[in-house]
C-alpha positions in Angstrom: 49.9 1.1 1.7 48.0 4.4 1.8 45.7 4.5 4.9 42.0 5.0 4.5 40.7 8.4 5.1 38.3 7.2 7.8 38.9 3.9 9.6 36.1 4.3 12.2 33.4 1.6 12.1 30.6 2.6 9.9 27.3 2.4 11.8 24.0 1.8 10.0 23.0 5.4 10.5 26.4 6.7 9.2 26.3 4.3 6.2 22.7 5.4 5.4 24.0 9.0 5.5 26.8 8.1 3.1 24.4 6.5 0.6 21.9 9.4 0.9 24.6 11.9 0.3 26.0 9.9 -2.7 22.6 9.9 -4.3 22.1 13.6 -3.7 25.4 14.3 -5.4 24.4 12.2 -8.4 21.1 14.1 -8.7 23.0 17.2 -9.4 24.9 15.8 -12.4 23.3 16.6 -15.8 24.4 13.3 -17.3 22.3 11.1 -14.9 18.6 10.9 -15.6 16.6 9.1 -12.9 17.3 5.9 -11.0 17.9 3.9 -14.2 21.1 6.0 -14.6 22.1 6.6 -11.0 22.0 3.1 -9.7 24.3 1.6 -12.4 26.7 4.5 -11.9 26.7 3.8 -8.2 27.0 0.1 -8.7 30.2 0.1 -10.8 31.9 2.5 -8.5 30.9 0.4 -5.5 32.1 -2.6 -7.4 35.6 -1.1 -7.8 35.7 -0.1 -4.1 34.6 -3.5 -2.9 37.0 -5.2 -5.3 39.9 -3.1 -4.0 39.1 -3.8 -0.3 39.0 -7.6 -1.1 42.3 -7.3 -2.9 43.8 -5.4 0.0 42.7 -8.1 2.4 44.1 -10.9 0.3 47.4 -9.1 0.0 47.7 -9.0 3.7 46.6 -12.6 4.3 48.3 -14.4 1.3 52.0 -13.6 0.9 52.1 -14.9 -2.6 48.9 -13.2 -3.8 49.2 -11.5 -7.2 46.9 -8.5 -7.4 44.5 -8.3 -10.4 44.8 -4.6 -10.7 48.0 -2.7 -10.5 48.9 1.0 -9.9 47.5 3.5 -10.9 44.2 1.6 -11.6 43.5 0.4 -8.1 40.8 2.3 -6.2 43.3 3.2 -3.5 45.5 4.8 -6.1 43.2 7.1 -8.1 40.8 7.9 -5.3 43.1 8.2 -2.3 46.6 8.4 -3.8 46.0 11.2 -6.3 44.3 14.6 -6.0 42.4 14.1 -9.3 39.2 16.1 -9.8 37.4 18.0 -12.5 38.4 17.4 -16.2 41.6 15.4 -15.2 39.5 13.0 -13.2 37.0 12.6 -16.1 39.9 12.0 -18.6 41.5 9.4 -16.4 38.2 7.5 -15.8 36.9 7.7 -19.4 40.2 7.4 -21.4 42.3 5.2 -19.1 40.6 3.4 -16.3 37.5 2.0 -18.1 39.3 1.0 -21.3 41.9 -0.8 -19.2 39.2 -2.7 -17.3 37.5 -3.7 -20.6 40.7 -5.0 -22.0 41.7 -7.3 -19.1 42.4 -10.9 -20.2 42.2 -13.8 -17.8 42.4 -17.6 -18.2 38.8 -18.1 -19.4 38.1 -20.3 -16.4 34.9 -19.7 -14.4 35.5 -17.2 -11.6 38.7 -15.7 -13.0 38.5 -12.1 -11.6 40.2 -10.6 -14.7 37.6 -12.1 -17.0 34.9 -11.0 -14.6 36.1 -7.4 -14.6 36.4 -7.4 -18.4 32.8 -8.6 -18.7 31.4 -6.3 -16.1 32.9 -3.2 -17.7 32.5 -4.2 -21.3 29.3 -2.1 -21.6 29.9 0.1 -18.6 30.3 3.9 -19.1 30.7 6.8 -16.9 27.6 8.9 -17.4 28.6 11.7 -15.0 29.5 14.9 -16.8 31.0 16.8 -13.9 34.4 15.7 -12.7 34.0 17.7 -9.5 30.7 15.9 -8.7 32.4 12.6 -9.5 35.2 13.5 -7.1 32.6 14.2 -4.3 30.9 10.9 -5.1 34.0 8.7 -4.9 35.1 10.5 -1.7 31.7 9.5 -0.1 32.0 5.9 -1.3 35.5 5.7 0.0 34.0 5.9 3.5 32.5 2.4 3.2 34.8 -0.4 4.4 34.0 -3.6 2.5 36.5 -5.5 4.7 34.0 -5.1 7.6 31.3 -7.7 7.8 29.0 -5.3 9.5 29.5 -2.8 6.7 29.0 -5.4 4.0 25.7 -6.6 5.6 24.3 -3.1 6.1 25.3 -2.1 2.6 23.7 -5.2 1.2 20.4 -4.2 2.9 20.6 -0.7 1.4 21.6 -2.0 -2.0 18.5 -4.3 -2.1 16.3 -1.4 -1.3 17.9 0.5 -4.2 17.3 -2.5 -6.5 13.6 -2.3 -5.5 13.5 1.3 -6.4 15.2 0.6 -9.7 12.6 -2.2 -10.3 9.9 0.4 -9.7 11.5 2.7 -12.2 12.1 0.0 -14.8 8.5 -1.3 -14.4 7.4 1.7 -16.5 9.4 0.4 -19.4 8.1 -3.2 -19.2 10.7 -4.7 -16.9 10.1 -6.1 -13.5 11.8 -8.3 -11.0 10.7 -11.2 -8.8 9.4 -10.2 -5.3 11.7 -11.3 -2.6 9.0 -13.3 -0.7 8.3 -15.4 -3.8 12.0 -16.0 -4.3 12.4 -17.1 -0.7 9.4 -19.5 -1.0 10.7 -21.1 -4.2 14.2 -21.6 -2.7 12.9 -23.1 0.5 10.7 -25.6 -1.2 13.4 -26.7 -3.7 15.9 -26.8 -0.8 19.3 -26.6 -2.5 22.1 -28.1 -0.4 25.9 -27.3 0.0 27.8 -29.1 -2.7 25.0 -28.9 -5.3 25.4 -26.8 -8.4 22.7 -24.1 -8.5 21.9 -22.1 -11.6 19.6 -19.2 -12.5 19.7 -19.0 -16.3 18.0 -15.6 -16.3 19.7 -14.2 -13.2 18.5 -10.5 -13.5 20.0 -8.7 -10.4 20.8 -12.0 -8.6 17.9 -12.4 -6.2 17.6 -16.2 -6.5 21.3 -16.8 -6.1 21.5 -14.5 -3.1 18.6 -16.2 -1.4 20.0 -19.6 -2.3 23.3 -18.6 -0.7 21.5 -17.5 2.5 19.5 -20.8 2.6 22.5 -23.1 2.0 24.7 -21.3 4.6 22.1 -20.9 7.3 22.7 -22.7 10.6 25.8 -24.7 11.6 27.8 -25.0 8.4 31.5 -25.4 8.0 33.9 -23.1 6.2 34.3 -25.9 3.6 30.5 -25.9 3.1 30.4 -22.1 2.6 33.2 -22.4 0.1 31.4 -25.2 -1.8 28.2 -23.1 -1.9 30.0 -20.1 -3.3 31.7 -22.3 -5.9 28.4 -24.0 -6.9 26.4 -20.9 -7.6 26.0 -19.9 -11.2 24.1 -17.3 -13.1 23.5 -16.2 -16.7 22.2 -12.8 -17.8 22.1 -11.3 -21.3 21.5 -7.7 -20.4 24.6 -5.6 -19.4 22.9 -3.5 -16.7 21.3 -6.4 -14.7 24.6 -8.3 -15.1 26.6 -5.5 -13.4 23.9 -5.2 -10.7 24.0 -8.9 -10.1 27.8 -8.9 -9.7 27.5 -6.1 -7.1 24.6 -7.8 -5.3 26.5 -11.1 -4.9 29.7 -9.3 -3.8 27.8 -7.5 -1.1 26.3 -10.7 0.2 29.7 -12.3 0.7 30.1 -14.2 -2.6 33.6 -12.8 -3.4 34.0 -14.4 -6.8 30.6 -14.5 -8.5 30.3 -17.1 -11.2 28.1 -15.0 -13.6 28.2 -15.0 -17.4 26.9 -12.3 -19.6 25.2 -14.3 -22.3 21.8 -15.4 -23.6 21.0 -18.8 -22.1 19.0 -19.7 -25.2 21.9 -19.2 -27.6 23.1 -22.7 -26.8 21.8 -26.0 -28.1 20.2 -28.5 -25.7 23.0 -30.9 -26.2 25.5 -28.2 -25.1 23.5 -27.3 -21.9 23.2 -31.0 -21.0 26.9 -31.3 -21.0 27.1 -28.2 -18.8 24.5 -29.5 -16.4 23.6 -28.5 -12.8 21.7 -30.0 -9.9 19.2 -27.2 -9.2 17.6 -24.5 -11.3 15.8 -21.6 -9.6 14.5 -18.9 -12.0 11.9 -16.5 -13.2 12.7 -16.3 -16.9 11.3 -13.5 -19.1 7.9 -14.3 -20.7 5.9 -12.6 -23.4 9.0 -12.0 -25.5 10.1 -13.5 -28.7 13.4 -15.0 -29.9 14.8 -14.9 -33.4 14.9 -17.9 -35.7 18.6 -18.4 -35.1 17.9 -19.0 -31.4 14.9 -21.2 -32.1 17.1 -23.4 -34.2 18.8 -24.6 -31.0 15.6 -26.5 -30.2 14.0 -29.6 -31.7 11.7 -28.9 -34.7 8.5 -30.1 -33.1 9.2 -28.0 -30.0 10.2 -24.8 -31.7 8.5 -21.5 -30.8 9.4 -17.9 -30.5 8.0 -17.5 -27.0 10.8 -17.2 -24.5 9.0 -19.0 -21.6 8.7 -22.3 -23.6 12.4 -22.1 -24.8 13.6 -21.5 -21.2 11.5 -24.4 -19.9 13.2 -26.7 -22.5 16.6 -25.4 -21.6 16.0 -25.8 -17.9 14.9 -29.4 -18.4 18.2 -30.1 -20.3 20.2 -28.4 -17.6 19.2 -30.8 -14.8 18.6 -33.9 -16.9 21.9 -35.6 -16.1 21.9 -34.9 -12.4 20.6 -37.7 -10.1 19.1 -35.1 -7.8 18.1 -32.6 -10.6 15.2 -30.4 -9.6 13.7 -27.0 -10.5 11.4 -24.2 -9.3 10.4 -22.0 -12.2 7.9 -19.1 -12.5 5.6 -19.3 -15.6 2.6 -17.4 -16.9 -0.8 -18.9 -17.3 -0.2 -19.5 -21.0 2.3 -22.2 -20.2 -0.4 -24.0 -18.3 -3.2 -23.9 -20.8 -1.4 -24.2 -24.2 -2.1 -27.6 -25.8 -0.3 -26.9 -29.1 3.5 -26.9 -29.2 3.3 -26.1 -25.4 1.3 -29.3 -24.9 4.0 -31.3 -26.6 6.7 -29.7 -24.4 4.7 -30.4 -21.3 4.2 -34.0 -22.4 8.0 -34.3 -22.8 8.5 -32.7 -19.4 6.2 -35.3 -17.8 7.8 -38.1 -19.7 11.3 -37.3 -18.5 10.6 -35.7 -15.1 8.2 -35.7 -12.2 6.1 -32.5 -12.3 5.0 -32.9 -8.7 3.6 -29.5 -7.8 2.0 -26.5 -9.5 1.5 -23.5 -7.2 -1.0 -21.0 -8.5 -0.1 -17.5 -7.3 -2.6 -14.8 -6.4 -3.5 -12.3 -9.0 -1.3 -9.3 -9.1 1.9 -10.7 -7.5 3.9 -8.7 -10.0 1.5 -5.7 -9.9 1.7 -3.0 -10.9 4.1 -4.1 -13.7 1.9 -6.8 -15.0 -1.3 -8.5 -13.8 -0.9 -11.6 -16.0 -1.6 -14.5 -13.7 1.6 -16.5 -12.7 2.4 -19.9 -11.4 5.4 -21.9 -10.1 6.2 -25.3 -11.6 8.2 -27.6 -9.3 9.7 -30.7 -11.0 12.5 -33.2 -10.4 14.2 -36.2 -11.9 12.0 -39.3 -11.5 8.9 -41.1 -12.7 5.8 -38.9 -13.2 3.2 -39.4 -10.6 -0.1 -37.5 -9.9 0.3 -33.7 -10.1 -0.6 -31.7 -7.0 -2.0 -28.2 -7.3 -2.0 -25.6 -4.6 -3.8 -22.3 -4.9 -2.5 -19.4 -2.9 -5.1 -16.7 -2.4 -4.7 -13.1 -1.4 -5.5 -12.2 2.2 -9.2 -11.5 2.9 -10.1 -8.0 1.9 -7.2 -7.7 -0.6 -8.0 -7.7 -4.3 -4.5 -6.8 -5.5 -1.0 -5.9 -4.5 0.7 -2.6 -4.9 4.2 -1.1 -4.6 3.5 0.0 -1.1 1.5 -3.2 -0.1 3.3 -6.1 -1.8 2.9 -9.8 -1.1 4.4 -10.9 2.2 6.3 -14.1 2.9 3.8 -15.0 5.6 1.2 -15.6 2.9 3.1 -18.8 1.9 3.0 -20.3 5.4 -0.1 -22.5 4.8 1.4 -23.9 1.6 4.7 -24.6 3.4 2.9 -26.4 6.2 1.0 -28.5 3.7 4.0 -29.2 1.5 5.3 -32.2 3.5 9.0 -31.4 3.7 11.6 -32.7 1.2 9.7 -36.0 0.7 6.3 -34.3 0.3 4.7 -37.0 2.4 1.3 -36.6 4.1 -0.2 -34.3 1.6 -4.0 -34.1 1.7 -6.6 -32.2 -0.3 -8.1 -29.1 1.2 -9.8 -25.9 0.2 -6.5 -24.8 -1.5 -5.0 -28.1 -2.6 -6.1 -30.8 -5.0 -4.5 -33.7 -6.9 -5.0 -34.7 -10.6 -4.0 -38.1 -12.0 -1.4 -38.0 -14.8 -3.7 -39.9 -17.1 -6.4 -37.2 -16.8 -3.8 -34.5 -17.7 -2.5 -36.4 -20.7 -6.1 -36.9 -21.9 -6.6 -33.2 -21.9 -3.7 -32.5 -24.1 -1.6 -31.7 -21.0 -3.7 -28.7 -20.0 -2.6 -27.6 -16.6 -4.8 -24.6 -16.3 -7.1 -26.4 -13.8 -9.2 -24.4 -11.4 -9.6 -25.3 -7.8 -12.5 -27.8 -7.6 -13.1 -26.8 -4.0 -13.9 -23.2 -4.9 -16.0 -22.1 -7.9 -14.3 -19.7 -10.3 -16.3 -16.7 -9.4 -15.9 -14.3 -12.3 -18.2 -11.7 -10.7 -15.6 -11.0 -8.0 -12.7 -10.6 -10.4 -12.0 -7.1 -11.7 -12.4 -6.2 -15.4 -8.7 -5.4 -15.5 -7.8 -8.9 -14.5 -10.2 -10.5 -17.0 -9.0 -8.3 -19.8 -5.4 -9.2 -19.0 -6.2 -12.9 -19.2 -8.0 -12.3 -22.5 -5.0 -10.5 -23.9 -2.7 -13.3 -22.7 -4.9 -15.8 -24.4 -4.9 -13.9 -27.6 -1.1 -13.7 -27.6 -0.9 -17.4 -27.1 -3.3 -18.0 -30.0 -1.3 -15.7 -32.2 1.9 -17.6 -31.3 0.1 -20.9 -32.2 -1.0 -19.4 -35.5 2.6 -18.2 -36.2 3.9 -21.7 -35.3 1.5 -23.3 -37.7 2.4 -20.9 -40.4 6.1 -21.7 -39.9 5.5 -25.4 -40.0 3.5 -25.0 -43.3 6.4 -23.0 -44.8 9.0 -25.6 -43.6 6.8 -28.4 -45.1 6.7 -26.6 -48.4 10.5 -26.4 -48.4 
């Protein structure tokens, strides 16, 4: 086995220097334009380095282990074992390495590393135009030792900071990711346990699964429990770039065989997802988008809509329907709360089959500056519907909005967590932030959940014009969707 160029422990300062130097190298390459190009390039190279370190370790520990990649395609071969640079390196990577990775065939079973590699690299390309700069980059990344727990932990911290930077860059194009404090709050309140199957059907870069893994392996847990947690985590993502980033993110956090699928969760009928059920769903699905009629056909006629948020809600309900402990925490826009058309019918179905026990109303601007559409979190579980509790989290005094430099902090959820009442939710009482509404009252309103805090008047004078206009736009979009749904039903009736 070829020795590594540098076996010294990588300190946090040294590892930070490696990453900074790597990014400086990529900035010089004419093929990479901004963070939206640089981070995916860095991610797939890091993925191969991490994968090779894991393979190396397994070969030493397991005498009968059969490597997934063979010479000359292992990182140790083409990075350390050959003096490739310039055009020869580009030809090898573009014409040999990446096509080989795309063509790998595994068993088709969840977690098969050959299938994982094939999916990860199906839409992955090398965007660097200079083989000499690529040589410098892989030499830098080869200094990271993914067999070291300290290196993995430190690299994971750096990687998360880069994901935030990419989120900032992508926000300009209409994409944004869930803030870590909100993810942590949702995970802690849903409280997944070792042995439970946990899914994010719109996994993005893997934030919910990483936080679930941390939560489920915290404290005194056995090796068997950790293995069960890894095996039970699942994610689905339809976009190639977030799928690759999620794979890397989970690898860096110690999940050595991420069970992620590149697919559109909504492409499958409700009957199909029921059969492929899980115990827990944690997700912030995309909203404001539209799905084509072929996708809508996977849902019951009276619940069909183009709006992705409604389709995801139905799919999530089906996912946990057959689990005795099925439960969910899902982020939704305000339109999901106030719609009494097709959305009202979907909410009626939700409250018929599940117990929607808590609606948490988030402060305005949690996702700012990418969107200021008001958002909420629905918490529901298997069981008979009881009264619905509402909890309104307000921004700290003196704060009117959040920004990139001053985002929401986890401490702002503390009062809600103290009020929550643990896993059983016992002892809840109404206060200036919390109120309870009988299920009969909600049903009589057409299942309108857009209920304002009765303990605090809705003071429009203190809300910015920007927020009010955003709500008006969201309302208009919802009305347009209702009109389109009505038009579709009329056309179907004529047929």
